[in-house]
N, C-alpha and C positions, 0 to 999 in steps of 0.2 A: 868062524861060525856066527859069532856075535855081530861081526861087521855085516854079514849077509842079512842077518835078522834086522839090523838097523836100517839097511837099505829097503827091505821089504816093508817095514813100518812107515818109512818115508814115502814110498810109493802109495801105500794104502791111505796115508793121510792126505796126499795130494788128490788121489782118486775120489776120496770121500767128499772133499771140498767141491770138486767138479760135479759129483753126483748130486749134491745139494742144489747146485745151480741148475743142472740140466734136468733132474728128475722132479724138482719141486717148483722152482720159479718159472721154468719154461713149459711146464705141463699145463694143458688146457684145463684139466679138472681143478687144479689149484687156483689158477687165475679166475675161473668162474666161481668156485666155492667161496674163496676169500673175498672176491669182489661182491658176491651176493650178501655176505655178512656186512660189509662196509656200506654198500650203496643202498641196499634195501633193509637190512636188519637194524642198523643203527638208527635211521630215521623212524623206523617202525616202533622201536622202543621209546624213543623220545616223544613221538607224537601221542602214543597211548599212555605215556607215563607209567610204563610197566604194567598196564592193564591188559586183560585178555578179552576185553569186549570187542566184538566185531562190528565194523561200520562199513557201509558201502564206499564212502570216500577213501577210507584207508585201503580197502581191498583193491579198488581201481588204481590207486596210486602205486601200490606194491606191484601190481601187474605191469604197469607202465615202466617201473624201475627195472623189473626183471627183463622185459623185452628190450629196453634200452641197453642194458648190460650185455645181452646176447649180441645185439647188432654191433655195438661199439667194440666188443671183443673180437667179433668176426673181422671187422675192418682193421682193427689193430694188428691182428695176426697176419692178415694179407699184406698190409702196407709195410710192415717191418721187414718184408723181404727186401726192401730198398733202404733198410735202416741206416746203413753206413753213409748214405748220401741224402736221405730224406729228412732226418731230424724229427722233431716232435710236433711239427706245425699242424698236423691233422687232428690232434686230440681235441682242442677246444671247438673247432668248426664241426667235427663229427658229433660231439656231445650236444652242442647247441642245436644242430639240425634235428637230431633224434628227439630231444626233449621238446623242441619247438613244435615239431609235427605232432608229437603225442598230445601236447596241450591243445592244439587246434582240433584234433579228432575228439578229444574229451568234451570240448566246448560245443562242437557241431552235433555230437550225439547226446548232448545235455546230460552227461554222466557226472556223478559227484566225484570230486577229487580234492585233495588237500594241497593248497599252495605251499604250505610249510614243508610238507613231505617232499613234493617235487623239487622245490628250490634247494633243500638240503641234499636231496639225492643227486641233483645235478652237480652241485659243488663237490660232493664226495666222489662222484663219477670221474670228474676231471682230476681230482687229487689222486685217485687210485691209478688211473692210467698214466699219469706223469710219474708216479712212484714205480709202476711196473716198467715203464719205458726206461727209467734210470737204471734199475737193477738188471734188466734183461738186455739192454742195448748199450748204454753209456758205460756203466760200471764194469760190464763184462767185456774185457779186451780179448779179442780172438787171438789164438796162437795156432800157427800152421807149421807143419813139418815139410821141409823142402827136399825133394829128391834131386840131387845135383846133376841134372841132365838138361840139355837144350837151353832154353831161355828162362828157366825157373828163377835163377839168381837175380834177375832184374826186378823181381818183386820186393827184394830187400830194401829198395829205395822208397817204398811206400811205408810211411810211419804210422799207419792206422791199425797195425797189427804187430804181433811178435812173431819172429821168424826163427825156426830151429832147423839148421842145416844138418841133414842126415849124412853120416860118414860111411856107413856100411849097410849092406842089404842083408842083415842077419839078425837073429834074435826075435823075440816077441814084440810086435809093433805096439802092444799095450804097455810095454816096460820102457818107454822113452824117459830120458832125463827130465824132460818137462812135458806134462800132459798137453796134448794138442787137439784142436777141434777137427782137423782133417789133415790128410797127406796131399801135397800138391806136386804135380809132375807136369812134364811137357809131353803130351801124347804124340806129338809129331816128331819127337826126337828119337834117335836110335838108343835103345836101352839094352844093357846086358841081360843075360838070362836071370842073374841073381836079383836084379832090380824088378824084373817082371814077376818073378816068384814072390818077392816081397809085397808088391802091390796086390797080387792075387790074395795073399794072406790077409792083407788089410781089408779087402772087400769081403772075405769070408768071415772075418771077425766083426763086421759091421762098422768099420772105421771108414768114413767118407773119403773118397779119392777124387780130386778135382783137377781139371786142366788149369794151368796157371792163368790162361786168358779169362776164364770164368771168375776166378778170384779177383783178378785185377779189375774187371768190370764191376764186380760187387762192391769193391772198396772205393772206386773212383767215380763210378757212374758214367764211364766213357768207354767207347770201343776204339782201340788203337788200330789204325789201318795205314798202310803205306801204298798198297795197290789194291784196286777193287777186286782183282783176281786172288788176292791173299786174304780176303775178308774172313771173319769168324762169325758172320751173320747167320750161317746155316742155309739161308735162302735169300735171294735178292727181292723176293716178292712178299710184302707184308700180308697179314691176315685180311683177305678180301671180304669175308663175311662181316668182321668187326668194322671194317672201313665203311661198308654200306649202312650198317646199323648206326654208326657214329654220325653219318651224314643226316639221317632222319632225326636223331636226338639233337644234333647241333641246330637244325632248323626250328624244332619245337622250342628249345631253350631260347633261341634268338628272338622268337616272337614274344615270349614271356618277358624276357629282359627288356626288350624294346618298350613294352607297355609300362613296366615298372620304372624304368629309368628315363622315360620321356621328359619329365620335369628337369632332370639333370642335363639332358642333351639340349633342351631349349635354353636353360640358364647359361650353359657354357657357350652356346652360340651368341647369345646377347652380350656376354662379357667380352668375347673375342672381337665383336663388332665395335664395342666401346673402347677397347684397349688399343687397337692399332688398325690402320686402314688396310683393306684387302678382303678377300673372300673368307667365309667361315670355314669351309672345308678345303683341305689340301689333297689333290688327286695326284697320285704318283704311279708311274708304270713299274710294275714289279713282276718277277718271275714266280709263277705258281705251280699248281698241280700239273704233272706231266711235262714240266718245262714250258708251259704256255704263259704268255704275258697277260696281265690283267691290271685294272686300275684299282689301287688300294686307297681307301678313304681314311683320312685322319682329320682331326681338328687342326687348323693352322696354328702353329706355335712359333713361327719365324716371321720376320719382316718380309713382306711380299716380294720386294725387289731382290732381296738376298735369297729367299727360298726358291725363286724361280730360276736361279743360276745364270751365270754369265756366259763368257765366250767358250767356243768349242773346246779349246785345249784345256780349259779348267773344269770341264764337266765332271771328270772323275773325282777331282778334289772337292768340288762343291757338293757331290753326292754323299760325302762322308760327314757325319755329325760327330764332332769332337767334344771332349769334356770342356765345359764352360764356353761353348760356342757362342760368339758375340751376336750371331744372327737370331738367337732365341729371344723372344720377348719376355717381359717380366711375368705376364700371365702364363705364357707358354711354358716357362720353367716349372711353374706349379702344376700345370696340366700334365706335363711329362712325368714329374715325380709321382703323382697320384695315378698315373696311367689313364687319366680321363681322355687324353688325346687319342687313345686307341678305340674309344667306344663307337665311332662311326663305322668301324669295320664289322659291326653287327650286320650292316647292309651287304657286305661282302659274303658273310655267312649265309644270309638269306638267298643270295645269288649262287650259292654253292661253290664259290671261289675260294673260300677259306673255312677253317674249322676253329673252334675255341682253343684247342690244344694242338700244337704241331710246330715244326721248324718255322722260324720267322721268315716271311717272304723278303727277298733281297731286291734292291733297286737293280734294274736291268743292266746298267753300265757297270755296277759293282759285281753283279753275278757273272758277267762276261769276263771281267778281270780275274775273278777267283777261278773260273773254269780254265783260264789260260795258265794259271799258276798251279792249280790242283786238278788234275785230269778227272778225278772221281767226284768232284764237287757236285755235279748235276744229279747224283744219286739221291740227294736229300729231297728232290722233287717227286720221289716215288709216293709220298703221302701228301695230303693237303697241308698248306702252310697254316699256321695258327696265330691267334692273338698273343698267346703265351706258349712257351715251350720249355723243354728240358734244359736246353742250353741257356735260356734266359734266366731261369731261376737258379742256375748253378754258376753261370759266368757273367751274365749281363751283356750289355751292348759292346761290340767290338767291330773294328773295320780293317785293321792291318792283316796281311796274309798269314803271318805267324799265329796271331790270335784266332783267325778264322779256321786254321787247321785244327786247333784245339776245339773250337766250336763244333766242327764237323764230327769230332769224336763223340761229343754229347748227342748230336743229331743222329748219328748212326746207332748209338746206344738206344735212343728212343725208338728208332725204326725196328731194331732187332727185338726189342721188348714191347712192341706195339700192342697195347692191351688196355682194358678198362682201368685196371688198378694202377698202372703207371700214369694214366691220364688223371685219375683222382689224386694221386700223389702230387702231380704238377699243379693241379687246381689249388690244393691246400698251401703249397709253397708259394704260389702266386699271390694268394691272400696275404701271406706273411710279407712278401716283397712289397705289396702295395702299401702296407702300414709302415714298413721301414724305409721305403723309397730307394732301396739298393738297386744298382744296375741301371738307373735312369741316366740318360744323357740329354 
């Protein structure tokens, strides 16, 4: 009797710990209320020196802090849907954008504001969301219960979560030896009646039940595929409405960026001319949207003779850019590391041949080679190619078939989850990549 009582206390203790995590830290009301105290309340008290006097500058600053908290919290909760592969790269850019725009609006409307308040609120905003990210994403390691059917056991090779293998389809799903976030199964596998009843009980009790493919994608950011007919994409056609909207937004942003970065483009062109003989721009035929070829523009980063490739039988090898490639000039290596060499592709965006975000366009000869080795390779052309993409921020530049097969899994994940929020995630990760220089060749 006492043994059973001890087991009940153990289960209650485990459940209470998880309830604290799930019902407090993960709740929107807590994240907003506590964030409000830190981001708006603390600067409010310090600015007024505990005084109750009302001033217009304080009121406007508090209003900006509250709006910024709401927007940042909204972005945070949407983007942490990709938390296992996204990281925290979006926190500082989002906070900087919100507070920067708010400051511009205050100045244009000639409203009073406190620089001290906004500066401290900004710093505390960044601190709060990094703290929130740590406790809700990093420190919280997911645990999943596995129904031993089909391909579910293959998930155990992923070390980004704890796996609990269920042994029998009996008892209360809430009374597991280790509390789990969800139950994972293979919906395409043949299951016994007992396991089907068990999964039904889980659903009735509010315990999430996922297909193993969904969890694998969530943890790895990749869609595994062997044949296009076996895909888990749901549909082979991405969101048409978002694709058209994205084209318009890409064009407008390209015009704005072209105006802002014109001095950088001119300076880069002059330095390339001074660094080595040859043209400033490098034009290369690549495969784009709907599998149609187009000329992709880049700043030249290789010696002219080497970059224009030699004899016919060496065309395939010359199209590959390898690590520490001797053809790359000294200036070219810097341009590649900072991704400045990609800036002329703004003109490809203006011509509607490319997008800011999408699978990277491949050289024609390499694309033909990959299609010969990977029959479903051409499916990546169902969306416009981009200057940056999901594969680029997760894997970097690759050329060999084995690596390209993994790259396709990232590309297919992007196509399957084709949306504004995934594009925003990639944008923030790209900013991080530019500063770290990772993935450059």
